[in-house]
N, C-alpha and C positions, 0 to 999 in steps of 0.2 A: 788104048795106051799100053805100051809095053811094060812089063813088070819091072824093067830097069829104070823107067822114067817115073813110075809111081812115087817112089820116096822123094824124088825132086819136086813133083807137083804138090805133095803133101807139105814139104818144107816151104815152098813158095806160099802156099795157102796159110800156114802157120805164121810166116813172117809178115804177111799182109794183115792178119788179125792183130798181131802185136803192134804194128805200125799205127793202125786206126785207133787202137786202145790208147797208145801213147800220145795221141793227138788230142786227147780230152782236154777241154778248157777249164776243168775243175771249177766251174762257175758257182756250184753250190758252196764253195768256200766263202762266198760273198753274202750268203743268206745270214740275216740277223740285223741287229741294231748297231749302227756305227755312231760314234760321236767324236767331235773334235772342234777345231776352230778354223775359220777362214779369215783372212786379213783382206779388208777392202783396200783399194788403191790409196785412200786417205789415211790408212793406218788403223781404222777402227777394227777391233776384234769382234767377230760374230761367232756365237756358239752354234754348231749345227748338230742335228740328230737326224740320221738318215736310216730308214728301215728298208732293207732290200730283200727281194725274193728272186731267185734264179730259176729259169726255165730253159735248160740247156744253156746257150750263151746269151739269151735275152734276159735283161735285168729290169725289174719294175719295183716301184715302191713309193714311200712318202719321204718328203724332205721338209724339215722345220728348222728355221733360223731364228735365233733369239739373241737379245742383248740384255745383260743384267737380269736374266731369269725371265724376261717377258718376250713372248713370241712377237716377231716383227713381220714374218710371212711364212706361209706353208704352201707346198705344191706337190705336183706328181712327178716322180723320178722315172725316166725311161732310158735304157742304155743297152749296150752290147759289150760283152766281155770276151776277149781272146787273150788268154794268159800271156803275159801279165798285164795286158792293157784293158782299161775300161774307158769307153767313150759314152757320154751321156748328155741328156738335156733335162731340164726341169721346167715345168709349166706352172706358173703361179697365176691363177685366174683373178680377174677383178673381184674384189671382195675378200681376197685371202691375204691382203696386206693390211696389217693393223692400222686403224684410223685413216685408212686411204681407200674408200670404197670404189673409186674409179681408176685405181692403179692396178696394172697387171704386170707381171715380170716374165721374161724368158731368159732362162740360163742356158746358154749354148756354148758349143765348142768345148764341152767339158771333157777333160782327159785326166786320167789317174793311172798311177802304177801300183799294183798290188803286190805287197810283200808279206810273207807269212814267216814270222820269226818263231813259231811254235816248236819246230824241230829241235829237241835237246835243250830247250830253254826252261829255266826254273820260273820264269815269269812270261809265259807264252802270250803273244799278241799278233794281231794282224793289222796292217795299215794300208790305207789308200792315200796317196799324196799326188796333188796335181793343181789344175787351174780350171777356171770356168768364167766365161763372159756373162755379165748381167746386162740385160737391155730393158729399160722401163718402158711402158706404154701407157698412154693416158695421163692422168693427173697424179704424178708421183714426186715425192721428195727424195726417193732413193736414186742416187746418180748412176749413170751407165759407168761400168767398172769391169776390170778383170781382176778376179780374186785368186789368191793362192790359198790352198787348204791342206790339212792333214786330218784324216779321220781314222780312229782306231776301234778295234774290238778285241775283247779277250779271245785268246786262241784256243 
């Protein structure tokens, strides 16, 4: 390579490194315990606690839903994060729905938008807002529904 082209080649290499670094999904911003509510299609408010761990853009964790302080179901969270979008499913196996040993749930088509309001805020927080479809299997009193939710975590 001629000495006149070397600076250009170095500049291209540096630009590529900056571009790749800039494409980071920042998935580790999702690490931690989220809490909030989701609203069932019948208007019932459910309290959610979601504990997430990021491994690059792959998200895993635990999901617990409760009403009036009592757990109604818990399951395993699995998703993919590409800033600012989170897509996910939650699997609730038979036996993990309170007082319904033959009921299992599949939460699918979960989508959420991540917002980090920490920058320059006196009350920093992060939020995930979206929807998820609940499909019951087996002997369940929980109806099939699409829920709207908002989960937050201190920033």
